[in-house]
C-alpha positions as CSV (number, residue, x, y, z in Angstrom):
1,X,0.0,0.0,0.0
2,X,1.5,3.3,-1.1
3,X,0.3,6.9,-0.4
4,X,1.5,9.3,-3.1
5,X,1.4,13.0,-2.5
6,X,1.6,15.4,-5.4
7,X,2.4,19.1,-4.9
8,X,1.0,22.1,-6.7
9,X,3.6,22.2,-9.5
10,X,3.0,18.5,-10.2
11,X,-0.7,19.1,-10.8
12,X,-0.3,22.7,-12.2
13,X,-2.1,22.0,-15.6
14,X,-4.3,19.4,-17.2
15,X,-1.2,18.1,-19.0
16,X,0.7,17.6,-15.7
17,X,-2.3,16.0,-14.1
18,X,-2.3,13.5,-17.0
19,X,1.3,12.7,-16.1
20,X,0.3,12.1,-12.5
21,X,-2.5,9.8,-13.8
22,X,-0.1,7.8,-15.9
23,X,2.3,7.3,-13.0
24,X,-0.5,6.2,-10.7
25,X,-1.8,3.8,-13.4
26,X,1.7,2.3,-13.6
27,X,1.9,1.6,-9.9
28,X,-1.7,0.3,-9.9
29,X,-0.8,-2.1,-12.7
30,X,2.1,-3.4,-10.6
31,X,-0.5,-4.5,-8.0
32,X,-0.2,-1.8,-5.4
33,X,-3.1,-0.2,-3.5
34,X,-2.8,3.5,-4.1
35,X,-4.0,6.6,-2.2
36,X,-3.3,9.9,-3.9
37,X,-3.1,13.1,-1.9
38,X,-3.0,16.3,-4.0
39,X,-2.4,20.0,-3.4
40,X,-4.2,22.8,-5.3
41,X,-2.8,23.6,-8.7
42,X,0.3,25.8,-8.5
43,X,-0.6,29.5,-7.9
44,X,-4.2,28.7,-7.1
45,X,-4.0,29.1,-3.3
46,X,-2.3,32.5,-3.8
47,X,-5.0,33.5,-6.3
48,X,-7.7,32.6,-3.7
49,X,-6.0,34.4,-0.9
50,X,-5.7,37.5,-3.1
51,X,-9.4,37.3,-3.9
52,X,-10.2,37.1,-0.2
53,X,-8.0,40.2,0.5
54,X,-10.0,42.1,-2.1
55,X,-13.0,41.6,0.2
56,X,-11.3,42.0,3.6
57,X,-7.8,43.4,4.2
58,X,-7.3,40.9,7.0
59,X,-9.6,38.0,5.9
60,X,-11.7,36.4,8.6
61,X,-9.8,33.1,9.3
62,X,-12.9,30.8,9.2
63,X,-14.0,32.3,5.9
64,X,-10.5,32.3,4.5
65,X,-10.3,28.5,5.1
66,X,-13.7,28.1,3.3
67,X,-12.3,29.9,0.3
68,X,-8.8,28.4,0.0
69,X,-9.9,24.8,0.6
70,X,-11.7,24.9,-2.7
71,X,-8.3,24.8,-4.5
72,X,-7.7,21.1,-3.5
73,X,-11.3,20.2,-4.2
74,X,-10.9,21.1,-7.8
75,X,-7.7,19.0,-8.1
76,X,-9.1,15.8,-6.6
77,X,-12.0,15.9,-9.0
78,X,-9.8,16.5,-12.0
79,X,-7.3,13.7,-11.0
80,X,-10.2,11.2,-10.4
81,X,-11.6,12.1,-13.8
82,X,-8.2,11.5,-15.4
83,X,-7.9,8.1,-13.7
84,X,-11.5,7.1,-14.8
85,X,-10.6,8.2,-18.4
86,X,-7.6,5.8,-18.2
87,X,-10.0,2.9,-17.3
88,X,-9.3,2.8,-13.6
89,X,-11.8,2.9,-10.8
90,X,-11.3,6.2,-8.8
91,X,-13.0,8.2,-6.1
92,X,-12.3,11.6,-4.8
93,X,-12.7,12.9,-1.2
94,X,-12.4,16.3,0.5
95,X,-10.8,16.3,3.9
96,X,-14.2,16.6,5.5
97,X,-15.6,13.6,3.5
98,X,-12.7,11.3,4.6
99,X,-13.3,12.8,8.0
100,X,-9.9,14.2,8.8
101,X,-10.7,15.8,12.1
102,X,-8.6,18.8,13.2
103,X,-8.6,21.3,16.0
104,X,-10.2,24.7,15.3
105,X,-7.1,26.8,14.7
106,X,-8.2,28.2,11.3
107,X,-5.4,28.6,8.7
108,X,-3.0,26.4,10.8
109,X,-5.1,23.6,12.1
110,X,-3.6,20.3,13.5
111,X,-4.9,16.9,12.6
112,X,-6.4,15.1,15.6
113,X,-7.7,11.9,14.0
114,X,-8.5,10.3,10.6
115,X,-11.4,7.9,10.0
116,X,-9.9,5.7,7.4
117,X,-12.8,3.2,7.0
118,X,-14.1,4.6,3.7
119,X,-10.6,4.6,2.2
120,X,-10.0,1.0,3.3
121,X,-13.3,-0.1,1.8
122,X,-12.6,1.6,-1.5
123,X,-9.1,0.2,-1.7
124,X,-10.5,-3.3,-1.0
125,X,-12.9,-2.8,-3.9
126,X,-10.1,-1.9,-6.3
127,X,-10.4,1.9,-6.3
128,X,-7.7,4.5,-6.4
129,X,-8.6,6.9,-3.7
130,X,-7.9,10.6,-4.3
131,X,-7.8,12.8,-1.2
132,X,-7.6,16.6,-0.9
133,X,-4.6,17.6,1.0
134,X,-4.2,20.6,3.3
135,X,-7.7,20.4,4.8
136,X,-9.9,18.9,7.4
137,X,-13.0,19.6,9.5
138,X,-13.3,20.5,13.2
139,X,-15.7,19.1,15.7
140,X,-18.3,21.7,14.9
141,X,-18.2,20.9,11.1
142,X,-16.2,23.9,10.1
143,X,-13.7,23.5,7.2
144,X,-10.2,24.0,8.4
145,X,-6.8,24.2,6.6
146,X,-3.4,23.0,7.9
147,X,-1.2,25.9,6.9
148,X,1.2,26.3,4.0
149,X,2.5,22.9,2.7
150,X,-0.1,21.1,4.7
151,X,-0.7,18.5,2.0
152,X,2.5,16.8,3.0
153,X,1.1,16.4,6.5
154,X,-2.2,15.0,5.1
155,X,-0.2,12.5,3.0
156,X,1.9,11.3,6.0
157,X,-1.1,11.3,8.4
158,X,-3.1,9.1,5.9
159,X,-0.1,6.8,5.5
160,X,0.1,6.5,9.3
161,X,-3.6,5.8,9.7
162,X,-3.5,3.1,7.0
163,X,-0.1,1.7,8.1
164,X,1.0,2.1,4.4
165,X,4.3,0.6,3.3
166,X,5.6,3.9,2.0
167,X,4.6,7.5,1.7
168,X,6.0,9.1,-1.5
169,X,6.1,12.9,-1.7
170,X,6.3,14.0,-5.3
171,X,7.6,17.5,-5.8
172,X,9.5,19.6,-8.3
173,X,12.9,18.4,-7.0
174,X,14.2,14.9,-7.2
175,X,15.1,14.5,-3.5
176,X,16.7,16.3,-0.5
177,X,19.9,18.2,-1.3
178,X,22.8,19.2,0.8
179,X,21.5,22.8,0.3
180,X,19.4,24.7,-2.2
181,X,20.9,24.0,-5.7
182,X,19.7,27.4,-6.8
183,X,22.1,29.0,-4.3
184,X,24.9,26.4,-4.6
185,X,25.0,24.7,-8.0
186,X,27.4,22.0,-6.5
187,X,24.8,20.8,-4.0
188,X,24.3,17.0,-4.1
189,X,21.2,14.9,-3.7
190,X,21.3,12.7,-0.6
191,X,20.4,9.0,-1.0
192,X,19.1,9.0,2.5
193,X,18.8,11.2,5.5
194,X,17.7,10.5,9.1
195,X,14.3,11.8,10.4
196,X,16.2,13.9,12.9
197,X,18.3,15.6,10.2
198,X,15.3,16.1,8.0
199,X,13.3,17.6,10.9
200,X,16.1,20.1,11.5
201,X,16.4,20.8,7.8
202,X,12.7,21.4,7.4
203,X,12.4,23.5,10.5
204,X,15.4,25.6,9.4
205,X,14.0,26.5,6.1
206,X,14.7,23.6,3.7
207,X,11.4,23.9,1.8
208,X,11.4,20.3,0.4
209,X,9.0,19.0,3.1
210,X,6.8,20.6,5.6
211,X,8.1,20.2,9.2
212,X,4.9,18.8,10.6
213,X,4.8,16.0,8.0
214,X,8.3,15.0,9.1
215,X,7.4,15.0,12.8
216,X,4.3,12.9,11.9
217,X,6.4,10.4,9.9
218,X,9.0,10.1,12.6
219,X,6.4,9.6,15.3
220,X,4.4,7.0,13.5
221,X,7.4,5.3,11.8
222,X,6.2,6.1,8.3
223,X,8.8,5.5,5.6
224,X,9.0,8.7,3.6
225,X,10.5,9.1,0.2
226,X,11.0,12.4,-1.7
227,X,10.8,12.1,-5.5
228,X,10.4,14.3,-8.6
229,X,7.1,14.1,-10.4
230,X,8.9,15.3,-13.6
231,X,11.3,12.3,-13.9
232,X,10.2,8.9,-14.9
233,X,12.8,7.0,-12.9
234,X,14.9,7.8,-9.9
235,X,15.1,6.7,-6.2
236,X,14.8,10.2,-4.7
237,X,15.8,10.5,-1.1
238,X,14.7,8.0,1.6
239,X,14.1,9.5,5.0
240,X,14.9,6.8,7.5
241,X,16.1,6.0,11.0
242,X,19.7,6.1,12.3
243,X,19.8,2.4,13.0
244,X,19.7,1.8,9.2
245,X,23.4,1.2,8.8
246,X,23.5,2.2,5.2
247,X,23.7,5.9,6.2
248,X,26.1,8.1,4.2
249,X,29.1,8.7,6.5
250,X,29.1,12.5,6.4
251,X,29.6,14.6,9.6
252,X,27.3,17.3,8.2
253,X,24.4,16.4,5.9
254,X,23.3,19.8,4.8
255,X,23.1,23.6,5.1
256,X,19.7,24.9,5.7
257,X,18.6,28.6,5.6
258,X,15.6,30.8,6.0
259,X,15.2,34.3,4.6
260,X,12.0,34.9,6.5
261,X,13.5,35.7,9.9
262,X,12.9,38.9,11.8
263,X,14.8,39.8,15.1
264,X,13.2,41.7,18.0
265,X,15.0,42.9,21.1
266,X,13.3,44.1,24.3
267,X,16.0,46.3,25.9
268,X,16.4,47.2,29.6
269,X,14.2,44.5,31.0
270,X,14.3,44.0,34.8
271,X,16.3,40.9,35.6
272,X,13.9,38.9,37.7
273,X,12.0,35.6,37.7
274,X,9.0,35.3,35.3
275,X,10.1,38.1,33.0
276,X,10.6,35.8,29.9
277,X,7.0,34.6,30.4
278,X,5.7,38.2,30.7
279,X,7.4,39.0,27.4
280,X,6.6,35.9,25.4
281,X,3.2,35.0,26.9
282,X,1.3,37.8,25.1
283,X,3.2,37.0,21.9
284,X,2.3,33.3,21.9
285,X,-1.3,34.1,22.9
286,X,-1.5,36.1,19.6
287,X,-0.4,32.8,17.8
288,X,3.0,34.2,16.9
289,X,5.7,31.5,16.8
290,X,9.0,32.4,18.4
291,X,12.1,30.7,17.2
292,X,15.6,31.6,18.6
293,X,15.7,33.2,22.0
294,X,18.7,34.9,23.7
295,X,18.9,36.7,27.0
296,X,21.9,38.9,27.9
297,X,22.4,39.9,31.5
298,X,23.4,43.5,31.9
299,X,25.4,45.2,34.7
300,X,22.7,47.3,36.2
301,X,20.3,44.5,37.1
302,X,18.6,44.8,33.7
303,X,18.8,42.6,30.7
304,X,18.3,42.6,27.0
305,X,15.9,39.9,25.7
306,X,16.1,39.0,21.9
307,X,14.2,36.5,19.9
308,X,13.2,35.8,16.3
309,X,9.8,35.5,14.6
310,X,8.7,34.9,11.1
311,X,8.9,38.0,9.0
312,X,5.2,38.0,8.3
313,X,4.5,38.3,12.0
314,X,7.1,40.9,12.8
315,X,4.7,43.9,12.8
316,X,2.1,42.0,14.9
317,X,4.8,41.0,17.5
318,X,6.3,44.6,17.6
319,X,2.8,46.0,18.1
320,X,2.1,43.6,21.0
321,X,5.4,44.4,22.7
322,X,5.2,48.1,22.4
323,X,1.5,48.4,23.4
324,X,1.0,45.6,25.9
325,X,4.4,44.6,27.3
326,X,6.9,47.4,27.3
327,X,5.3,49.6,30.0
328,X,3.8,46.7,31.9
329,X,7.2,45.2,32.6
330,X,9.2,48.5,32.7
331,X,11.4,47.8,29.7
332,X,13.5,50.7,28.2
333,X,12.5,50.1,24.6
334,X,11.7,47.6,21.9
335,X,13.7,47.5,18.7
336,X,13.5,45.2,15.7
337,X,15.1,44.2,12.4
338,X,13.2,42.4,9.7
339,X,16.1,42.0,7.3
340,X,17.8,39.1,9.0
341,X,18.3,35.5,7.9
342,X,19.1,32.2,9.6
343,X,21.8,29.7,8.4
344,X,22.3,26.3,10.0
345,X,24.6,23.4,9.6
346,X,22.9,20.0,10.3
347,X,24.2,16.5,10.8
348,X,23.9,13.6,13.2
349,X,27.7,13.2,12.8
350,X,28.1,16.2,15.1
351,X,27.3,14.0,18.1
352,X,30.7,12.3,17.7
353,X,32.8,15.1,16.2
354,X,34.1,18.2,17.9
355,X,35.1,21.5,16.3
356,X,32.0,21.9,14.1
357,X,31.0,25.2,15.7
358,X,34.4,26.8,15.6
359,X,34.8,25.8,11.9
360,X,31.5,27.4,11.1
361,X,32.3,30.6,13.0
362,X,35.8,30.8,11.5
363,X,34.4,30.4,8.0
364,X,31.9,33.2,8.4
365,X,34.5,35.5,10.1
366,X,36.9,35.0,7.2
367,X,34.1,36.5,4.9
368,X,33.5,39.4,7.3
369,X,30.0,38.1,8.2
370,X,28.8,39.2,11.6
371,X,26.9,36.7,13.7
372,X,24.0,38.3,15.6
373,X,22.6,35.2,17.4
374,X,23.6,31.6,17.9
375,X,21.5,28.5,18.9
376,X,22.5,24.9,19.0
377,X,21.0,21.5,19.4
378,X,22.7,18.1,19.4
379,X,22.8,17.9,15.6
380,X,22.6,21.5,14.4
381,X,24.1,24.9,14.9
382,X,22.1,28.0,13.7
383,X,23.2,31.6,13.4
384,X,21.2,34.7,12.6
385,X,23.0,37.1,10.2
386,X,22.2,40.1,8.1
387,X,20.1,39.0,5.1
388,X,22.3,40.5,2.5
389,X,25.1,38.0,3.4
390,X,22.8,34.9,3.3
391,X,23.8,33.4,-0.1
392,X,27.5,34.0,0.5
393,X,27.3,32.3,3.9
394,X,25.5,29.3,2.5
395,X,28.1,28.9,-0.3
396,X,31.2,29.2,1.9
397,X,29.8,26.8,4.5
398,X,28.8,24.3,1.9
399,X,32.4,24.3,0.6
400,X,34.0,24.4,4.1
401,X,32.2,21.2,5.1
402,X,33.1,19.4,1.8
403,X,29.4,19.0,0.9
404,X,30.2,19.3,-2.8
405,X,32.2,16.0,-2.5
406,X,30.6,12.6,-2.7
407,X,31.1,10.8,0.7
408,X,33.9,8.2,0.7
């Protein structure tokens, strides 16, 4: 049993949908049971959001989900028609029809459960089941969407619910690369990568897979493979567990980066217990995700508290801090910079090798790139730098860690 997920570019036109249909038909002919999860046609979600913004500058979240969920509904119908035209039995479902139950956080809902009975019955009867990605329904029957790239999460969640043998994510790249080949032409495709590394790469801005889909896959032990929908053959990249001893023996697997960072500093904060919560509590209540956090202790009993947020949420976070937090906690001022970027080196090999951080910092220093913030985990080191140095930083780090060489 295979779950195949096709992204927006893979179903971007009737011609491309026919390509998807041919590929699905080939797998079906080999005797596999197939569930197909699809995104909206490329550009469609943006078009629908733009329409919504013509009606309301800040669209109501419930109504926005009602509008944007139609993108996938169109695709599932078209894919099913294509399969029927090829002589296959096919049936399409919206997220609500499958019964993908989510919480009620409109525009970024989380999947709570999947009722897979209908899908199982259809598969047993020889159908290819085509499911709309990116969407579900809450307990009150409202249509919800899972946030950008949520179709990956739908695909993995359905694979987990069905205990599928493999979840194949088809996209416009043929696998996971050591970094973005558009920035570093020498970037290599990895044959395999661990869930941990992929989680870090996804969370750090590697746009190949959505982070929640990788979390889901790791938690439910779903074998995940990233493949290109534009190539007939190819093994893509298998995302696997560290115990699989066929791992590529590289210390660093990749360089991830994210242009969408904004840095905020609350200056002159009283240095006392509970202050971090007083700053970040109102920010998280407004549904703003905070990424890196650094607190510096000053000499006069006050401290500077810095953190990063997504650039889209910069204005919202600044507004909350200036109007609700600054005077309340007695901070001196709030300053921000929405022209920063994050660069990270990732690799499970860091656990057993020293000197990775110093090599990274030395490489950046030699190019005159100033590091504004640093955060580390067991298998990654991230730095925030000025956005204008981002591509240079990625290129020099890729070279410094020999990522353009095939592992021995």
